[in-house]
N, C-alpha and C positions, 0 to 999 in steps of 0.2 A: 480462709478463716483461721485466725490465730487461736492459740491455746486458751486465752482468757475468754474469748467469745464462746468457745466450746464449753468452757467451764460454767459460764453463766446460763447457757441454754440447757446443759445437761443437769443442772443443779435442781433437785426437787427434794425439799425437806418435808418429811412427814409432819403434818399438823393434825391436831385433834383436840378434843375436849379433855381438860385435866381431870374432870370428875370430882366427886365429893372429897375423896382422900387428897387429891391434888390441890384442891382449893384450901383444905385444912392445912396442908403442909406449906403452901404458899403464905397463908396467914401466919403460921408459926415462924416462918423465915423472916417475914417483915417485922414481926414482933421482936425477934432476936436482934434484927438489924437496928431497930429503934432503941431497944433496951441497952445494948452495948455500944451504942454510938458514942464517940467516933472510932472506938477500938475495932468495931466490926469491919470498918473500911479496910483495915490492914489485911484481913482475910478475903475481902470481897473484890478488891481492886487487883487486877493482874496486868502484866506487861508482856507483850511478845515482840520479838525483834523484827527488823525490816524484812528478813528472809523467811519469816515464819507466819503461819496462820493457826488460829485456835478454833477448833470445832467444839461448840458448847452443847451439852446435853442437859435438858431440864426434865427431871423425873424420867430419865431414860430415853426421851425423845430429842431429836436434833432440833435445836432452836431455829426458828424461822429467821431468814435474813442471811443465811450462809455463814461461812467462816469469818471470824473476827480478826482484825489486825491489818497492818502492824500498828503497834502503839498500845494504848491503855483501854481496857474494857472492864465491865462490871459483872460479878457473879453473885447470885442470890445465895445466901448461906443455907447449907444443908440440902438444897434441891438442885443446885447446878454443879456439874462437873465439866471438865474440858480436856481436850487432848491437842497438843501442839503438833503441827506437821511442818517439816522442813521443805520449802519450795525450791531450794537450790538444785542445780543439776548434779546428779550423782553418777558415779561410774564404778564398774567392777569388771573383773576378768571372768570370762567363762572358762572353767577348767578344761584342760585338753580332753577332747572327745575322740574315742576310737570309732572311726566311721568306715563303713564298707561302701566304696564308690560303686557306680553303676557297672563299671568294667571289672568288678571283683578285686579291687586293690584296697588294702587296709591302710589308712592314713590317720594320723593324730593331728587334730586341728583345734586351735584355741583362738578366742576372739575377745574383744572388749566392746561394751555397749555404754552409751551415754544417754541418760534419760532424766526426766524431771516430772514432778507432780504438778499438774495444772489445775486440779480440782481437789482441794483438801477434804471436802465432805465425802466425795466418792471414794477416796483412798482409805477412809476410815470405816464407812458403813458397808461398802461393797466387797471388801477383801480384808482378810485378817492381817496380813503383812504384805504391803504393796511391793517393798523392795525384794524380799525373798521370793515372792511369787513371780516377779518379773525376771529375776535371775534364773529360776528353774525353767520358766517358759523359754528364755533365750537359749539355754542349753539344749532343750528339746527341739526347738526350731532349727538350730544349727545342724543337728543330726539329720533332721528331715530334709532340709534343703540340700545339703551336700550329698545325701544318699541318692539323689536324682541326677547327680553330675558325674561325668567321667573324670579321670585323673587329669587329663590335659586341661579341662575346663576349670577344675579346682585350682590348678597352678597359675593359669593365665587370666581368668575372669573373676578376680577377687572383688573388684568394684561392683560388678553386676550381682554377685552373690550377696555382698553387703547391702545393696539397695533392696534386693528381694527380701532379705531378713528384716530390714527396717520396716518395710511396708507391712509385712505379716505381723510383726511384734506391735507396731503402732495400732493396727486394727484390733488386735486381741486385747491390748491393755487399755484401750479407750474407756471401757466401762469401769476400770479401776482408777480412773483419773490420772493415768500415767501417760506421758508423751515421750516416745523413744526418738531421740534427736539424731543419733548416729550409731552405726555399727561398723566395726573394723575387724577384718580377719587378720590376726597377728602373725601366725606362723602355721606352716603345713609341714609336718615331719613325716618322712617316708621311711619304710623299713630299710635296713642296711643293704640287704640283697637288692632291693629295688634301686637304691642309689648307685650301687656298683653297676647294675645292668644299664641304667640310663647314662652313666659316665662312659661305659664301653660303647654304647650306641652313638653317643656324641663324638667320641674319638674316631670311631669308624667312619662317620659322616665327614669329619674333617679330613681324614686321610684320603677318602675317595675324592673329595673336592680338590685336594692338593695334587693328586695324580692326574685328574682331568685338566687342571691348569697347566701342569708340566707338559702333558701331551700336546695341548694346544700351542704352547710356546715352542716345542720342538718342531711341530708341523709348520708354524710360521717361519722358524729359522731355516728349515730345509727349503721352503719355497724361495726365501731370499737368497740362499746359497745357489740354488738352481738358476735364478735370474742373473746373479753375478757371474756364474760360470758361463752362461750363454753370452753375456756381453764380452767377457775376456777372450772367449774362443774366436770372436770376430776381430780382435785386435791383438797381435802377438806382442806389441810394445807394452800393452797394459799388463800382460802377464809378467814381463821382465821388471816393470816398475813395482809391481806387487811383491816380486821376489826380493828386490832390493829393500823394500820397506820391512819385510820380515827379517832380513839380516840385520837391519838397523835396530829393530826391537830386541832381537836376541843379544846383540852386542851391548845394548844399554842395560838389560836386566841381568845378564850373566857375564860378568867381565872375564871370568876364568875359562870360559868356553872358547875353544879354538874353532874357527870357521874356515872351511875351504870352499871358496866360491866355485860354482860349476856353471859353465855357460849354458844358457837356455837353448842355444842352437844344438848343442850336443844332445840334450834331452829330447829335442824334437826329432833329431835324426834317429836316435835309438827307438823312439816310439814308432817311427815309420817302418824300421826294420822288423 
């Protein structure tokens, strides 16, 4: 069901008899309209813009037929008054709220809401100031919703918090003719000490993961070296070839280094002794 259907269903203008005084005033109004015609039309004809609606009061009662507009409409002199209502989407920031989370952490949270008036008559007769009332209710709802969350949920589940706030605000502002379209949590500010503690915790976690990765790498390297040593022990020629490769690398990297080759057989004899 869209907002226009809700506005038509929920729109109930009070109607009643004008009474003797009302009939007399209506007669006087018609008399003035006729006497000063066509100059009276200047005061009686009003225009509202495409994005506006006019709620007309006749002798203090809402005129049947709902809000008028957009375009041209007629007012009876001396007995009709009207108030224009802007039907466009309005937005405003919720001031930063100091909130105590469920795990006893104080955070400052601010948000922004987008809403619009779908029923001009309700927004006039059911609430004094629909915009200000919606803003105050949004600030209170933000504190109530975040007060039931722990810090980790506030930081990670912003979308869920926004949907919860939107449903609560939309239900509460429906009698005022206001439709809350969107709620966004803008920023969550933590105390400086909490920021330092979280940064230290994250750094410690990163260091621990780095040490685990380094230990796993050393373990894999030692296993590979052990397998290579077992293979070389079975073939003496492989050891001599590896020895010559090492000499070649040293000679290529450090040209000023003097190398004295030592036969592998001599090393094997010394190891046997």
